[in-house]
VOLO-509408 format. One record per residue: x, y negated, z negated of N, C-alpha, C, O in turn; residue in three letters; residue number from 1. Coordinates in steps of 0.02 Angstrom, whole numbers, padded with zeros to 5 digits, always signed. Each point is the difference from the previous one (the first is absolute). Last residue first. Example, Ala and Ser with C-alpha at 12.3 -4.5 7.8 and 13.67 -1.06 7.14 Angstrom:
residues 2
+--------+--------+--------+--------+--------+--------+--------+--------+--------+--------+--------+--------+------+-----+
|   n_px |   n_py |   n_pz |  ca_px |  ca_py |  ca_pz |   c_px |   c_py |   c_pz |   o_px |   o_py |   o_pz | code | pos |
+--------+--------+--------+--------+--------+--------+--------+--------+--------+--------+--------+--------+------+-----+
| +00642 | +00112 | -00354 | +00042 | -00059 | -00003 | -00039 | -00055 | -00037 | +00025 | -00055 | -00008 |  SER |   2 |
| -00010 | +00341 | +00012 | -00045 | -00059 | +00000 | +00045 | -00060 | +00000 | +00052 | +00001 | -00033 |  ALA |   1 |
+--------+--------+--------+--------+--------+--------+--------+--------+--------+--------+--------+--------+------+-----+
end
This chain:
residues 101
+--------+--------+--------+--------+--------+--------+--------+--------+--------+--------+--------+--------+------+-----+
|   n_px |   n_py |   n_pz |  ca_px |  ca_py |  ca_pz |   c_px |   c_py |   c_pz |   o_px |   o_py |   o_pz | code | pos |
+--------+--------+--------+--------+--------+--------+--------+--------+--------+--------+--------+--------+------+-----+
| -00656 | +00067 | +01540 | +00013 | +00002 | -00072 | -00050 | +00047 | -00031 | +00001 | +00010 | -00061 |  LEU | 101 |
| +00106 | -00095 | +00322 | -00046 | +00039 | -00041 | +00025 | +00002 | -00072 | +00059 | +00006 | -00014 |  SER | 100 |
| +00050 | -00133 | +00187 | -00065 | +00008 | +00032 | -00049 | +00039 | -00044 | -00061 | -00006 | +00009 |  HIS |  99 |
| +00304 | -00154 | -00023 | -00039 | +00054 | -00028 | -00070 | +00000 | +00030 | -00034 | -00051 | +00002 |  MET |  98 |
| +00220 | -00109 | +00030 | -00009 | +00052 | +00051 | -00044 | +00058 | -00024 | -00011 | +00048 | +00037 |  ASN |  97 |
| +00077 | -00238 | -00175 | -00039 | -00026 | +00056 | -00012 | +00052 | +00055 | -00043 | -00011 | +00043 |  ILE |  96 |
| +00103 | -00016 | -00303 | +00007 | +00058 | +00044 | -00041 | -00013 | +00063 | -00053 | +00030 | +00010 |  LEU |  95 |
| +00050 | -00176 | -00197 | +00062 | -00009 | +00037 | +00014 | +00058 | +00048 | +00045 | -00004 | +00042 |  GLN |  94 |
| -00229 | -00005 | -00200 | -00013 | -00039 | +00060 | +00063 | -00013 | +00041 | -00006 | -00021 | +00058 |  GLY |  93 |
| +00009 | +00122 | -00273 | -00020 | +00050 | +00049 | -00015 | -00035 | +00067 | +00004 | +00032 | +00053 |  ILE |  92 |
| +00046 | -00152 | -00255 | +00057 | +00016 | +00045 | -00017 | +00052 | +00052 | +00035 | +00007 | +00049 |  GLU |  91 |
| -00181 | -00076 | -00232 | -00005 | -00041 | +00060 | +00056 | +00014 | +00050 | -00006 | -00013 | +00060 |  PRO |  90 |
| -00086 | +00207 | -00224 | +00041 | -00061 | -00005 | -00007 | -00040 | +00064 | -00011 | +00028 | +00053 |  SER |  89 |
| -00168 | +00145 | -00174 | +00042 | -00011 | +00060 | +00038 | -00065 | -00008 | -00029 | -00052 | -00014 |  LEU |  88 |
| -00046 | +00204 | -00197 | -00021 | -00057 | +00041 | +00045 | -00005 | +00060 | +00061 | +00010 | -00005 |  VAL |  87 |
| -00129 | +00219 | -00146 | +00035 | -00063 | -00007 | -00030 | -00053 | +00045 | -00056 | +00006 | +00024 |  GLY |  86 |
| +00080 | +00281 | -00045 | -00042 | -00052 | -00029 | +00041 | -00063 | -00008 | +00057 | +00003 | -00023 |  LYS |  85 |
| -00064 | +00265 | +00150 | +00035 | -00062 | -00016 | -00050 | -00051 | -00026 | -00057 | -00004 | +00022 |  LEU |  84 |
| +00029 | +00243 | +00057 | -00020 | -00026 | -00065 | +00037 | -00063 | -00021 | +00005 | -00015 | -00059 |  GLY |  83 |
| -00005 | +00150 | +00269 | +00057 | +00009 | -00046 | -00016 | -00026 | -00070 | +00041 | +00007 | -00045 |  LEU |  82 |
| -00165 | -00009 | +00273 | -00011 | +00057 | -00044 | +00058 | +00014 | -00048 | +00011 | +00058 | -00018 |  ASN |  81 |
| +00061 | -00215 | +00217 | -00068 | +00019 | -00020 | +00000 | +00062 | -00045 | +00045 | +00042 | +00004 |  SER |  80 |
| +00126 | -00191 | +00114 | +00005 | +00019 | -00070 | -00068 | +00021 | -00027 | -00015 | -00010 | -00059 |  LEU |  79 |
| +00154 | -00074 | +00291 | -00052 | +00048 | -00018 | +00013 | +00025 | -00071 | +00041 | +00044 | -00011 |  ASN |  78 |
| +00031 | -00246 | +00201 | +00010 | +00019 | -00070 | -00058 | +00046 | -00019 | -00058 | -00022 | -00002 |  LEU |  77 |
| +00190 | -00098 | +00239 | -00054 | +00032 | -00036 | +00020 | +00019 | -00070 | +00059 | +00011 | -00015 |  GLY |  76 |
| +00082 | -00127 | +00172 | -00063 | -00006 | +00038 | -00058 | +00032 | -00037 | -00058 | -00010 | +00019 |  VAL |  75 |
| +00331 | -00092 | -00044 | -00055 | +00034 | -00035 | -00065 | -00012 | +00037 | -00020 | -00058 | +00009 |  VAL |  74 |
| +00264 | +00065 | +00114 | -00048 | -00046 | -00032 | -00055 | +00040 | -00034 | -00022 | +00051 | +00026 |  ARG |  73 |
| +00216 | +00032 | +00113 | +00008 | -00007 | -00072 | -00046 | -00049 | -00035 | +00013 | -00019 | -00057 |  GLY |  72 |
| +00001 | +00100 | +00296 | +00051 | -00051 | -00015 | +00004 | -00015 | -00074 | +00032 | -00049 | -00020 |  ASP |  71 |
| -00190 | +00207 | +00106 | +00066 | +00023 | +00022 | +00055 | -00050 | -00015 | +00058 | +00019 | -00009 |  ASP |  70 |
| -00267 | -00033 | -00152 | +00006 | +00005 | +00073 | +00070 | +00024 | +00017 | +00043 | +00007 | -00044 |  SER |  69 |
| -00162 | +00059 | -00194 | +00036 | -00053 | +00036 | -00002 | +00012 | +00075 | -00008 | +00057 | +00023 |  CYS |  68 |
| -00116 | +00009 | -00281 | +00008 | +00019 | +00070 | +00031 | -00059 | +00037 | -00023 | -00056 | -00007 |  ARG |  67 |
| -00011 | +00155 | -00263 | +00017 | -00056 | +00045 | +00011 | +00027 | +00070 | +00038 | +00048 | +00010 |  VAL |  66 |
| -00081 | +00091 | -00208 | -00059 | -00038 | +00019 | +00012 | -00057 | +00049 | -00048 | -00030 | +00024 |  GLY |  65 |
| +00255 | +00117 | -00162 | -00063 | +00036 | +00003 | -00057 | -00048 | +00018 | -00007 | -00054 | -00029 |  PHE |  64 |
| +00256 | -00007 | +00110 | -00039 | +00004 | -00061 | -00066 | +00036 | +00011 | -00028 | -00001 | +00055 |  TRP |  63 |
| +00204 | -00063 | +00107 | +00003 | +00068 | -00026 | -00042 | +00009 | -00063 | -00003 | +00055 | -00027 |  SER |  62 |
| +00026 | -00269 | +00141 | -00030 | +00048 | +00046 | +00002 | +00073 | -00024 | -00039 | +00041 | +00024 |  CYS |  61 |
| +00121 | -00269 | -00112 | -00050 | +00039 | -00036 | -00029 | +00057 | +00042 | -00046 | +00035 | -00022 |  PRO |  60 |
| +00304 | -00151 | +00024 | -00066 | -00003 | +00033 | -00049 | +00042 | -00040 | +00019 | +00051 | -00030 |  SER |  59 |
| +00203 | -00074 | -00041 | +00001 | -00057 | +00044 | -00068 | -00011 | +00033 | -00015 | -00055 | +00023 |  ALA |  58 |
| +00060 | +00166 | -00274 | -00005 | +00016 | +00071 | +00002 | -00064 | +00042 | -00021 | -00053 | -00023 |  HIS |  57 |
| +00018 | +00054 | -00218 | +00066 | +00018 | +00026 | -00001 | +00019 | +00074 | +00053 | +00005 | +00031 |  GLY |  56 |
| -00247 | -00054 | -00174 | +00031 | -00059 | +00030 | +00070 | +00013 | +00027 | +00029 | -00043 | +00033 |  GLU |  55 |
| -00241 | +00220 | -00057 | +00063 | -00020 | -00032 | +00031 | -00059 | +00036 | +00007 | +00001 | +00061 |  ASP |  54 |
| -00222 | +00182 | -00088 | +00007 | -00068 | +00027 | +00057 | -00033 | -00036 | -00007 | -00022 | -00057 |  TRP |  53 |
| -00081 | +00240 | +00003 | +00058 | -00002 | +00045 | +00008 | -00068 | +00035 | +00044 | -00009 | +00042 |  ASP |  52 |
| -00227 | +00056 | -00195 | +00064 | +00010 | -00036 | +00061 | -00005 | +00046 | +00053 | -00020 | -00023 |  ALA |  51 |
| -00305 | +00008 | +00056 | +00044 | -00056 | +00018 | +00069 | +00006 | -00032 | +00039 | -00047 | +00001 |  LEU |  50 |
| -00216 | +00208 | -00038 | +00007 | -00007 | +00072 | +00049 | -00054 | +00020 | +00032 | +00005 | +00053 |  ALA |  49 |
| -00120 | +00106 | -00270 | +00069 | -00021 | +00013 | +00014 | -00010 | +00074 | +00057 | +00009 | +00023 |  GLY |  48 |
| -00269 | +00045 | -00142 | +00036 | +00054 | +00035 | +00072 | -00018 | +00017 | +00036 | +00040 | +00030 |  ARG |  47 |
| -00191 | -00193 | -00144 | +00000 | +00063 | -00037 | +00038 | +00057 | +00034 | +00021 | +00047 | -00034 |  PRO |  46 |
| -00027 | -00313 | +00025 | +00021 | +00043 | +00054 | +00006 | +00071 | -00029 | +00055 | +00025 | -00010 |  ASP |  45 |
| -00146 | -00294 | -00062 | -00002 | +00072 | -00012 | +00018 | +00037 | +00064 | -00028 | -00013 | +00053 |  ALA |  44 |
| +00037 | -00224 | -00062 | -00003 | +00013 | -00073 | +00002 | +00074 | -00016 | +00023 | +00019 | -00054 |  GLU |  43 |
| +00067 | -00188 | +00262 | -00035 | +00062 | -00013 | +00004 | +00015 | -00075 | +00054 | +00006 | -00028 |  VAL |  42 |
| +00061 | -00188 | +00132 | -00068 | -00016 | -00019 | -00043 | +00062 | -00013 | -00056 | -00005 | -00024 |  MET |  41 |
| +00284 | +00017 | +00102 | +00000 | -00032 | -00067 | -00070 | -00014 | -00025 | -00012 | -00001 | -00060 |  GLU |  40 |
| +00044 | +00082 | +00282 | +00008 | +00052 | -00051 | +00000 | -00028 | -00071 | -00027 | +00030 | -00046 |  ARG |  39 |
| +00023 | -00182 | +00228 | -00063 | +00037 | -00003 | +00003 | +00053 | -00055 | -00046 | +00007 | -00041 |  PHE |  38 |
| +00243 | -00115 | +00090 | -00044 | -00046 | -00037 | -00070 | +00032 | -00007 | -00032 | -00006 | -00052 |  ARG |  37 |
| +00185 | +00118 | +00185 | +00019 | +00006 | -00071 | -00042 | -00046 | -00044 | -00018 | +00018 | -00056 |  LEU |  36 |
| -00010 | -00032 | +00288 | -00029 | +00061 | -00026 | +00019 | +00012 | -00073 | -00039 | +00026 | -00039 |  LEU |  35 |
| +00133 | -00209 | +00152 | -00072 | -00011 | -00007 | -00034 | +00062 | -00029 | -00045 | -00005 | -00042 |  ALA |  34 |
| +00273 | +00020 | +00095 | -00010 | -00042 | -00059 | -00074 | -00014 | -00012 | -00022 | -00002 | -00057 |  LEU |  33 |
| +00081 | +00118 | +00252 | +00010 | +00041 | -00059 | -00009 | -00039 | -00064 | -00029 | +00025 | -00048 |  GLY |  32 |
| +00025 | -00141 | +00249 | -00060 | +00042 | -00006 | +00004 | +00046 | -00060 | -00049 | +00011 | -00035 |  GLU |  31 |
| +00235 | -00148 | +00091 | -00055 | -00038 | -00029 | -00064 | +00040 | -00007 | -00039 | -00011 | -00046 |  HIS |  30 |
| +00273 | +00146 | +00039 | -00028 | -00052 | +00044 | -00062 | -00032 | -00032 | -00024 | +00023 | -00052 |  ASN |  29 |
| +00240 | +00083 | -00084 | -00066 | +00017 | +00025 | -00028 | -00057 | +00043 | +00008 | -00058 | -00017 |  LEU |  28 |
| +00257 | +00125 | -00027 | -00053 | -00046 | -00022 | -00066 | +00017 | +00036 | -00001 | +00011 | +00060 |  ALA |  27 |
| +00233 | +00088 | -00049 | -00059 | +00038 | -00018 | -00058 | -00044 | -00022 | -00048 | +00024 | -00030 |  ALA |  26 |
| +00263 | -00112 | +00093 | -00018 | +00046 | +00054 | -00065 | +00036 | -00014 | -00037 | +00016 | +00046 |  CYS |  25 |
| +00136 | -00159 | -00210 | -00029 | -00039 | +00055 | -00023 | +00046 | +00056 | -00051 | -00014 | +00032 |  LEU |  24 |
| +00166 | +00109 | -00213 | -00066 | -00024 | -00023 | -00034 | -00038 | +00056 | -00061 | +00007 | +00010 |  GLU |  23 |
| +00283 | +00061 | +00022 | -00047 | +00056 | +00005 | -00070 | -00019 | -00021 | -00049 | +00024 | +00028 |  PHE |  22 |
| +00222 | -00188 | -00049 | -00014 | +00019 | +00069 | -00050 | +00056 | +00008 | -00046 | -00004 | +00041 |  GLY |  21 |
| +00143 | -00088 | -00253 | -00060 | -00032 | +00028 | -00020 | +00025 | +00068 | -00059 | -00002 | +00018 |  THR |  20 |
| +00247 | +00091 | -00149 | -00048 | -00019 | -00051 | -00064 | -00027 | +00030 | -00054 | +00010 | -00028 |  ALA |  19 |
| +00239 | +00048 | +00164 | -00027 | +00060 | -00030 | -00054 | -00016 | -00052 | -00048 | +00037 | -00008 |  LEU |  18 |
| +00163 | -00216 | +00108 | -00043 | +00034 | +00049 | -00031 | +00062 | -00030 | -00059 | +00013 | +00009 |  PHE |  17 |
| +00216 | -00131 | -00139 | -00061 | -00039 | +00007 | -00049 | +00036 | +00048 | -00060 | +00004 | -00014 |  TRP |  16 |
| +00274 | +00089 | -00011 | -00039 | +00008 | -00061 | -00066 | -00037 | +00004 | -00052 | +00026 | -00020 |  LEU |  15 |
| +00203 | -00056 | +00196 | -00026 | +00068 | +00000 | -00043 | +00013 | -00062 | -00054 | +00030 | +00005 |  LEU |  14 |
| +00167 | -00235 | +00011 | -00055 | +00003 | +00048 | -00031 | +00069 | +00000 | -00061 | +00007 | +00001 |  PHE |  13 |
| +00253 | -00035 | -00130 | -00057 | -00035 | -00030 | -00060 | +00001 | +00046 | -00057 | +00009 | -00023 |  LEU |  12 |
| +00257 | +00079 | +00105 | -00027 | +00043 | -00053 | -00060 | -00033 | -00034 | -00049 | +00034 | -00015 |  ALA |  11 |
| +00168 | -00158 | +00174 | -00036 | +00055 | +00033 | -00031 | +00046 | -00051 | -00057 | +00023 | +00009 |  ALA |  10 |
| +00194 | -00200 | -00088 | -00064 | -00024 | +00028 | -00040 | +00055 | +00034 | -00062 | +00001 | -00005 |  PRO |   9 |
| +00278 | +00062 | -00082 | -00048 | -00021 | -00051 | -00066 | -00025 | +00028 | -00053 | +00023 | -00021 |  GLY |   8 |
| +00264 | +00045 | +00137 | -00059 | +00044 | +00000 | -00054 | -00021 | -00049 | -00056 | +00025 | +00004 |  ARG |   7 |
| +00263 | -00146 | +00020 | -00024 | +00010 | +00069 | -00065 | +00040 | +00001 | -00044 | -00012 | +00041 |  ARG |   6 |
| +00153 | -00026 | -00247 | -00023 | -00064 | +00027 | -00026 | +00007 | +00071 | -00046 | -00036 | +00020 |  ARG |   5 |
| +00143 | +00223 | -00128 | -00066 | -00016 | -00027 | -00027 | -00065 | +00029 | -00059 | -00007 | +00014 |  PHE |   4 |
| +00280 | +00073 | +00041 | -00049 | +00044 | +00031 | -00071 | -00015 | -00024 | -00046 | +00000 | +00041 |  ASN |   3 |
| +00230 | -00109 | -00140 | -00015 | -00027 | +00066 | -00051 | +00041 | +00037 | -00041 | -00026 | +00037 |  GLY |   2 |
| +00127 | +00100 | -00246 | -00045 | -00056 | -00009 | -00021 | -00029 | +00067 | -00058 | -00018 | +00009 |  MET |   1 |
+--------+--------+--------+--------+--------+--------+--------+--------+--------+--------+--------+--------+------+-----+
end
């Protein structure tokens, strides 16, 4: 019983970290969140171009059509000729380093 009392708090912390720590490490940055909001407003994606846009990534730089600078900022979005249909979300304005759409 004495062994548990000494290790109990450490075990509880480990369980808490495993439950929440990994989720925090993979949290998507604000630019990725803005792009996900853009994707939500897309009504039609006939080629599935946005299918790999996943909130589980820490950065959107590996997503189809997204171009990033060396420091990981979104600087371009090339989704031309994909038959996308929808409305541009206002969150697209949060991509302050984007030069081309």
